[in-house]
C-alpha positions in Angstrom: 12.1 -17.9 -42.1 10.4 -15.0 -40.1 9.3 -11.9 -41.9 9.8 -8.6 -40.2 7.1 -6.0 -40.6 7.8 -2.3 -41.1 5.4 0.0 -39.1 2.2 0.6 -40.9 0.3 3.1 -38.7 -3.3 4.2 -39.4 -3.7 7.9 -39.4 -5.5 9.6 -36.5 -6.4 12.5 -38.8 -9.5 10.7 -40.2 -11.3 11.3 -36.9 -11.8 14.6 -35.1 -12.2 14.0 -31.3 -13.9 16.9 -29.5 -12.5 18.1 -26.2 -15.7 17.3 -24.5 -19.0 15.5 -25.1 -22.5 15.9 -23.7 -25.4 13.5 -23.3 -27.6 12.8 -26.4 -31.2 13.4 -25.4 -34.1 14.1 -27.6 -32.0 14.6 -30.7 -29.4 17.0 -29.3 -26.4 17.1 -27.1 -26.9 18.4 -23.6 -24.9 18.9 -20.4 -25.0 16.2 -17.7 -25.9 16.8 -14.0 -22.8 15.0 -12.7 -19.1 15.8 -12.8 -17.6 15.1 -16.2 -15.1 12.2 -16.5 -12.2 11.5 -18.8 -11.9 8.7 -21.3 -8.3 7.6 -22.1 -6.4 5.8 -24.8 -5.4 2.5 -23.0 -2.3 2.2 -25.3 -0.8 5.5 -24.2 -2.8 6.6 -21.2 -3.5 9.8 -23.1 -6.7 11.6 -22.2 -8.9 11.6 -25.3 -11.9 13.7 -24.2 -14.1 14.7 -21.2 -17.5 13.1 -21.2 -20.7 14.2 -19.4 -21.8 12.2 -16.4 -25.6 11.5 -16.4 -27.3 11.7 -13.0 -30.8 10.4 -12.1 -32.5 13.5 -13.4 -30.7 13.1 -16.8 -31.8 9.5 -17.0 -35.3 10.6 -16.2 -35.1 13.2 -19.1 -33.8 10.5 -21.5 -36.6 8.1 -20.6 -39.2 10.8 -21.0 -37.8 11.7 -24.4 -37.9 8.1 -25.5 -41.5 7.7 -24.2 -42.6 10.9 -26.0 -41.1 9.6 -29.3 -42.5 6.1 -28.9 -46.0 6.9 -30.0 -45.0 8.4 -33.4 -42.1 5.9 -34.0 -44.1 2.8 -33.3 -47.0 4.0 -35.4 -44.8 4.3 -38.5 -45.2 1.5 -41.1 -42.4 -1.0 -40.9 -41.2 0.0 -44.3 -40.8 3.6 -43.1 -38.8 2.5 -40.1 -36.7 0.4 -42.4 -35.7 3.4 -44.4 -34.0 5.0 -41.4 -32.2 1.8 -40.5 -31.0 1.4 -44.1 -29.8 5.0 -44.0 -27.9 4.4 -40.7 -26.3 1.3 -42.1 -25.1 3.2 -45.2 -23.7 6.1 -43.2 -21.8 3.6 -41.0 -20.3 2.2 -44.1 -19.4 5.7 -45.4 -17.8 6.6 -42.1 -16.2 3.1 -41.5 -12.6 4.2 -41.4 -13.4 7.0 -38.9 -15.4 4.7 -36.7 -12.7 2.0 -36.7 -10.0 4.5 -35.7 -12.2 5.9 -33.0 -12.9 2.5 -31.6 -9.3 1.5 -31.5 -8.2 4.8 -29.8 -10.8 4.5 -27.1 -10.8 0.7 -26.6 -7.2 -0.5 -27.4 -8.1 -3.2 -29.9 -6.0 -3.5 -33.1 -7.1 -1.3 -35.9 -7.2 -4.4 -38.1 -9.9 -5.9 -36.0 -11.9 -2.7 -35.7 -11.7 -2.2 -39.5 -12.2 -5.7 -40.7 -14.5 -7.2 -38.1 -16.3 -4.8 -35.8 -17.4 -2.0 -38.1 -18.5 -4.3 -41.0 -20.6 -6.3 -38.6 -22.2 -3.2 -37.2 -23.4 -2.1 -40.6 -24.5 -5.7 -41.4 -26.7 -5.8 -38.3 -28.5 -2.6 -39.3 -28.9 -3.8 -42.8 -30.3 -7.2 -41.5 -32.8 -5.8 -39.1 -33.9 -3.1 -41.6 -35.0 -6.0 -43.7 -37.2 -7.4 -40.9 -38.9 -4.1 -40.0 -41.8 -4.6 -42.4 -42.0 -8.4 -42.0 -42.5 -8.8 -38.3 -45.9 -10.5 -38.8 -44.0 -13.3 -40.6 -41.2 -13.7 -37.9 -43.1 -16.5 -36.1 -44.3 -14.4 -33.1 -47.9 -14.1 -34.0 -49.7 -12.2 -36.8 -49.6 -8.8 -35.2 -46.7 -8.5 -32.7 -46.4 -5.1 -31.0 -43.3 -3.2 -29.7 -42.7 -3.1 -26.0 -42.1 0.6 -25.5 -38.9 2.1 -24.1 -35.8 -0.1 -24.1 -33.0 0.5 -21.6 -29.8 -0.9 -23.0 -26.5 -1.2 -21.1 -23.4 -2.3 -23.1 -19.8 -3.3 -22.2 -16.4 -1.9 -23.2 -15.0 -4.9 -25.2 -17.1 -4.4 -28.4 -18.6 -0.9 -27.9 -20.0 -0.2 -31.3 -20.9 -3.8 -32.1 -22.8 -4.3 -28.9 -24.7 -1.0 -29.7 -25.7 -2.4 -33.0 -26.8 -5.8 -31.6 -29.2 -3.9 -29.3 -30.3 -0.8 -31.1 -31.0 -2.3 -34.5 -33.6 -4.9 -33.5 -35.2 -2.5 -31.0 -35.8 0.1 -33.7 -36.9 -2.4 -36.3 -39.6 -3.6 -33.9 -40.8 -0.1 -33.2 -39.3 0.6 -29.8 -37.4 3.6 -28.7 -34.1 3.4 -26.8 -32.0 4.8 -24.0 -28.5 3.4 -24.2 -25.7 3.6 -21.7 -22.2 2.8 -23.1 -19.3 1.6 -20.9 -17.6 4.4 -18.9 -14.2 3.6 -20.5 -15.4 3.4 -24.1 -18.2 6.1 -24.8 -16.8 7.7 -27.9 -18.2 5.5 -30.7 -21.7 5.5 -29.1 -21.5 9.3 -29.1 -20.4 9.2 -32.8 -23.4 7.0 -33.4 -25.6 9.7 -32.0 -24.2 12.0 -34.7 -25.0 9.4 -37.3 -28.6 9.3 -36.0 -28.8 13.1 -36.6 -27.2 12.7 -40.0 -29.8 10.0 -40.9 -32.7 12.3 -39.8 -33.8 9.8 -37.2 -36.7 11.5 -35.3 -35.7 13.1 -32.0 -36.0 10.9 -28.9 -36.0 7.6 -30.8 -32.3 7.0 -29.7 -31.0 8.6 -26.5 -27.5 8.0 -25.1 -26.5 8.7 -21.5 -22.9 8.3 -20.4 -21.5 7.7 -16.9 -20.4 5.0 -14.5 -22.3 1.9 -13.2 -24.6 4.1 -11.1 -26.0 5.7 -14.3 -26.8 2.2 -15.7 -28.3 1.2 -12.4 -30.6 4.2 -12.5 -31.6 3.5 -16.0 -32.4 -0.2 -15.3 -34.5 0.7 -12.3 -36.4 3.5 -13.9 -40.2 2.9 -13.8 -40.7 4.3 -17.3 -38.6 1.5 -18.9 -40.4 -1.5 -20.5 -37.4 -3.6 -21.6 -33.9 -4.1 -20.2 -31.0 -5.5 -22.3 -27.6 -5.9 -20.7 -24.3 -7.3 -21.8 -21.5 -7.5 -19.3 -20.4 -9.3 -16.2 -22.3 -12.0 -14.4 -22.0 -10.0 -11.1 -23.8 -7.0 -12.6 -26.3 -9.3 -14.4 -27.3 -10.7 -11.0 -27.9 -7.2 -9.7 -30.0 -6.3 -12.7 -32.1 -9.5 -12.3 -32.7 -8.6 -8.6 -33.7 -5.1 -9.5 -36.3 -6.1 -12.1 -37.6 -9.2 -10.3 -41.3 -9.2 -9.7 -41.9 -6.3 -12.2 -43.2 -6.1 -15.7 -40.0 -5.4 -17.5 -38.8 -7.8 -20.1 -35.1 -8.7 -19.7 -32.3 -10.2 -21.7 -28.9 -10.8 -20.2 -25.7 -11.8 -22.1 -23.1 -12.4 -19.4 -19.7 -14.0 -18.8 -18.3 -17.2 -20.2 -15.5 -19.8 -19.8 -15.7 -21.5 -23.2 -14.0 -24.8 -23.9 -12.2 -25.2 -27.2 -12.1 -29.0 -27.7 -9.5 -30.5 -30.1 -9.7 -34.2 -31.0 -6.8 -36.3 -32.2 -8.1 -36.3 -35.8 -8.4 -32.5 -36.0 -6.4 -30.6 -38.7 -3.7 -29.3 -36.3 -2.7 -26.2 -38.2 -6.3 -25.1 -38.7 -7.0 -25.9 -35.0 -4.0 -23.8 -33.9 -5.3 -20.8 -35.8 -8.7 -21.4 -34.2 -7.2 -21.5 -30.8 -5.3 -18.3 -31.3 -8.4 -16.5 -32.7 -10.5 -18.0 -29.9 -8.5 -16.5 -27.0 -6.2 -13.8 -28.3 -8.7 -12.0 -30.5 -9.4 -8.6 -29.0 -6.8 -9.3 -26.2 -9.1 -12.0 -24.9 -11.7 -9.4 -24.0 -14.5 -11.6 -25.4 -17.3 -13.1 -23.3 -17.3 -16.2 -25.5 -13.5 -16.5 -25.7 -12.1 -20.1 -25.9 -10.2 -19.6 -22.6 -10.1 -23.4 -21.8 -8.3 -25.6 -24.3 -9.3 -29.2 -24.0 -6.9 -31.3 -26.1 -6.8 -35.1 -26.6 -3.9 -36.6 -24.7 -2.3 -38.3 -27.7 -1.7 -35.0 -29.5 -1.0 -32.7 -26.6 2.7 -32.3 -27.1 2.4 -31.9 -30.8 -0.4 -29.3 -30.5 1.3 -27.3 -27.8 4.6 -27.2 -29.8 2.7 -25.9 -32.8 0.8 -23.4 -30.7 4.0 -22.0 -29.1 5.5 -21.6 -32.6 2.5 -19.6 -33.7 2.4 -17.4 -30.6 6.0 -16.5 -31.1 4.9 -14.8 -34.4 2.2 -12.6 -32.8 2.9 -8.9 -32.8 1.9 -7.1 -29.6 2.0 -3.4 -29.5 0.5 -0.2 -31.0 -3.1 -0.9 -31.8 -3.0 1.7 -34.6 -0.4 -0.3 -36.5 -2.1 -2.4 -39.2 0.3 -5.2 -38.4 -0.5 -5.5 -34.7 -2.2 -8.8 -33.6 -2.7 -8.1 -29.9 -3.4 -4.6 -28.7 -3.7 -2.9 -25.3 -5.7 -4.1 -22.2 -8.7 -1.7 -21.9 -8.0 -0.3 -18.5 -5.8 -0.4 -15.5 -8.5 -2.1 -13.5 -8.8 -4.9 -16.0 -5.0 -5.3 -16.2 -5.0 -5.7 -12.4 -7.7 -8.4 -12.6 -5.8 -10.3 -15.2 -2.5 -10.1 -13.3 -4.2 -11.3 -10.1 -5.6 -14.4 -11.8 -2.4 -15.2 -13.6 -0.5 -15.0 -10.3 -3.1 -17.3 -8.7 -2.6 -19.8 -11.5 1.2 -19.9 -10.8 0.5 -20.1 -7.0 -1.8 -23.1 -7.5 0.9 -25.0 -9.4 0.1 -24.5 -13.1 3.0 -23.8 -15.5 3.0 -20.4 -17.2 4.5 -19.7 -20.6 4.6 -16.6 -22.8 6.4 -15.8 -26.0 9.2 -13.3 -25.9 7.8 -9.9 -26.7 8.7 -6.3 -25.8 5.8 -4.5 -24.2 5.5 -0.7 -24.6 6.5 1.3 -21.5 3.3 3.3 -21.4 -0.3 2.0 -21.5 -1.9 -1.2 -20.2 -0.3 -4.4 -21.7 -0.2 -8.1 -21.0 1.7 -10.7 -23.0 -0.2 -13.7 -24.5 0.0 -16.4 -21.9 -0.5 -20.2 -21.9 -0.9 -22.3 -18.7 -0.3 -26.1 -18.8 -0.7 -28.5 -15.9 -4.0 -26.9 -15.1 -6.5 -28.7 -12.8 -10.2 -28.0 -13.0 -10.1 -26.7 -9.5 -7.7 -23.9 -10.4 -9.1 -20.4 -10.5 -7.8 -19.8 -14.0 -9.9 -22.8 -15.1 -13.1 -21.6 -13.3 -13.1 -17.8 -13.3 -13.4 -15.6 -16.3 -10.0 -13.9 -16.8 -11.2 -11.7 -19.7 -7.7 -11.4 -21.0 -5.1 -13.1 -23.3 -4.7 -16.1 -21.0 -5.3 -19.7 -22.1 -5.6 -22.7 -19.7 -4.8 -26.1 -21.2 -6.4 -29.3 -20.0 -6.5 -32.8 -21.5 -9.1 -35.6 -22.1 -9.1 -39.2 -23.2 -12.6 -39.8 -24.4 -15.4 -37.7 -25.9 -17.5 -38.3 -22.7 -14.7 -36.9 -20.6 -14.3 -33.9 -22.9 -18.1 -33.2 -22.5 -17.9 -33.6 -18.7 -14.9 -31.2 -18.4 -16.4 -28.7 -20.8 -19.7 -28.6 -18.9 -17.9 -28.3 -15.5 -18.4 -24.6 -15.3 -21.1 -22.3 -14.0 -21.1 -20.6 -17.5 -22.6 -21.8 -20.7 -22.1 -19.3 -23.5 -20.0 -21.0 -26.2 -17.8 -23.9 -27.1 -15.7 -25.2 -30.1 -15.2 -28.7 -31.5 -12.3 -29.6 -33.8 -12.6 -33.0 -35.6 -13.0 -34.3 -39.1 -15.9 -36.5 -38.1 -19.3 -34.8 -38.7 -21.1 -37.4 -36.5 -18.8 -36.5 -33.5 -19.5 -32.8 -34.0 -23.2 -33.4 -33.8 -22.8 -35.8 -30.8 -20.7 -33.2 -28.9 -23.0 -30.3 -29.8 -26.0 -32.2 -28.5 -24.3 -32.6 -25.1 -22.4 -29.4 -24.6 -24.4 -26.9 -22.4 -23.5 -23.9 -24.5 -25.6 -21.4 -26.4 -23.3 -21.5 -29.4 -21.1 -24.4 -30.6 -18.6 -23.8 -33.3 -17.3 -26.6 -35.5 -13.8 -26.4 -36.8 -13.8 -22.6 -36.3 -14.3 -20.2 -33.5 -15.5 -16.6 -32.8 -17.6 -16.5 -36.0 -20.5 -14.1 -36.0 -23.3 -13.3 -38.4 -26.4 -11.1 -38.0 -28.6 -14.0 -39.1 -27.4 -16.3 -36.3 -28.7 -16.0 -32.7 -26.3 -15.7 -29.8 -26.8 -16.2 -26.1 -26.1 -18.5 -23.2 -27.2 -20.8 -20.5 -26.7 -20.8 -16.7 -24.6 -17.9 -15.4 -24.0 -16.8 -19.0 -27.5 -15.2 -19.0 -30.7 -15.8 -20.9 -32.4 -14.5 -24.1 -30.9 -14.4 -27.6 -29.5 -11.6 -29.7 -29.1 -11.8 -33.4 -31.2 -13.5 -36.1 -35.0 -13.8 -36.1 -34.7 -14.9 -32.4 -33.3 -11.4 -31.6 -36.6 -9.8 -32.5 -38.6 -11.6 -29.8 -36.9 -9.8 -27.0 -38.3 -6.5 -28.3 -41.8 -7.6 -29.1 -44.9 -8.1 -27.0 -45.9 -11.5 -28.2 
């Protein structure tokens, strides 16, 4: 029996979007030197606001403001810096509903995910690193670790507010100041965070936010007044950043793309595994760097697992991200939709079999139905390239060694999942998988205490946990 859900829309009235937004430099909003650009709701193609475009002079002003604030901020006792971080965390909790609605409108992800996953984790990261601010001498990086200085942070559009928290919270806890550039398509929650900084009484210049396209981020990364660069995004841009900073003194962390394998053995609990597969690839429309986009299933259970997976996908609700019942929201931009479409067409052209559940997609906005490919070869583009969308490629294996070989047959190394009832097999697999994170009988689970990062073309450095402090300390 299938239950039908009545619409349960979240109200837009809880957030007031301004017609236009400026840059946030030295504690106040200011005009940008470039031509303003528009940010749109990907579910409706409606223009939400005009946003200032920072040019090189604006980046220079932001870095100068951060440098000016660094002396005072870094000299504060850790317990005093912690007070600001705790205050920010509490304000995020107080404004959680507003932030969740704003994130969904600007990004396209379901309100249920913004409300129940993103915003709670954002607050949790600030609470967690507030606790470290006066304990840095006991973090294992020497008895008197020092902050680096000004951190340039460039974040992606898939988890705008969460990526902001992953970067700003440890930077401030360690005594650094920040210039952050959000993604061009999702600047609104970063600008709302600027308001939170003012509300929390954070000293001017400690956090600065410059908005704009990739050129703004490139100018920020290359600025000689920056001591630390932190980037989350595509491997292509990560390579450009590595070339820009090569041979210099800047400390760098890069969290880049992924092509994670979700590996299901014949003894796995199938219903639980199916939920993990769905969460692994269709969470946030597949706009997840560590998405389980390759399903490696043991040959004896392939038919049974795929039948159960198809039944589950038939129940997914695709549509209005502001509806609390929606499971799969809108693709973030027209450009990303074109990229997904190109790779899916390549998968069909190369001989893989495409399947999607029956679903009515809205006429306006950017949408793509959940898609599963079977008959996939390791040479296919959909098995090698990061789709960054709701597209799953299914491959099979016969032995654990073959599963490891196929899972590692990728230039990426960000995450992996293992589904089995045998603890010894989990440990055996985890020891051999070249991935920064290996989940056991779950997928896409995050916690501020746990470090996250990759190998190979998935980048280097770790964010989260005690390990996340090292990137912002001179040790």
